[in-house]
C-alpha positions, 0 to 999 in steps of 0.5 A: 536522406538522413538515414543514408548519410548516417549509414555512410558515416557508420561505414566510414567509422567501421572502416577506420577502426577496423583498418587502424587495428590491423595497420597498428600491427602491420609494417608499412611497405613503401614499395608495394602498389595495389593494382586495380585495388577496387576489384578487391573484396574490400577496396582500400581496406585490404591494401592498408591492412597489408601495409600497402601505401599505394593504391589504384582506382580506375574512374569514368565520368558519368552523369556528373559522378566519378564512378570506379570501374575497369570496363564501361558496361560494368559501371555501377553508379553507387561505386563512386570514387568518393564513397570507396576512397576519398571519404574513408581516406579522409577519416583515416587521415584524421584518425592517424594525424598524430602518427609518424607513419603518414610522414614516413610512408605517405599514402598515394592514390593513383586515379586512372582516368578512363573517360574524357581527360579534360572533363574528368579532370575538371570534375575531379578537381571540384570533388577534391576541393573538400579534401584539400586539407589532407592532400599533398600539393606543389608550388614553385618551392617544391612539394608540400607533403600531405597525408594523401597524394593524388596522382592521375594516369591514363587519360591525362589533361596535359594542356590543362595542368602541365604548365601550372605553377601549383596544385594538388593533383599530380601526374604519372609520367611515361617512363619510356618517353620521360622528359625534363618538364619545367615543373618536375614536382608535377610528376612524382612517378613514371610508369610503363607496361612491363612487356613494353620495356622487358621481355624476361619473365623470370626464367633463367638469368635476366638478359643483358639487354634487358638489364641495360635498358632497365638501368637506363630508364630507372636512372633517367627517371630517378635523376628527374625525381620520379619513382619507377613503376612497371605495371603488369609485371610477372607476379613471381618472386624472381622478377620482384627480386630483380626489379628491386635489385635494379632500383625499381621503386614500386612493385605493382601487384594483384596479389597483396598477400604474396607481395607482402610475404616477399617484401617482409621475408616472412616465408621462404617458400616460392610464390 
């Protein structure tokens, strides 16, 4: 048992120092969202090294553990939310607690719940107890930023938390069905699948109907204080340009290097 704990501590230390060295030389990208981040060779670390401040992990509740996986049959019980994300984020936040970057570009971990909403949420709430010192929270006075903000999507336990006056687990809203909830601080983001909102894939000019629809939903979300994300959008520079032009806040991608190159303007080549 002791050797296992020592190994986990060693892994966290290596993660922090290798990531800090890269991040120190990397511009932060507040618009960049690492979609299905856990599928990368180095979950979380690759995203941070590229300057991303939003990462996503899908989870299932199995045998009391929160397992990170996209499809149920491919579950690997050792790939837990805690080992892949929470422990490294705790060490990272502690190591960077005196740096301004945490306040200017806070980290957001989106947790996409794939299993039963209520039971998975309760397990997540219990797990996050020991990470509360680094987490953002909200109360009747508004949001209190922390080093890491937890936002849940997928199977969300609306009945359990939608009327709560305080907490530290936020929810991703549905962009197409957004409403003026009594506690707007609970919903910092609003998302939907790109193809459910827009038909344009980057060839030619964006159709006027798509422009009008996009501007309408973005304006409504911003009025209620939500950041907008369209997931599964076409992965090309033309689409990314238009999304930013019409004030979409977060660019969802599986291509970290390509998006970083685009956002920093370090290359003029077509992606």
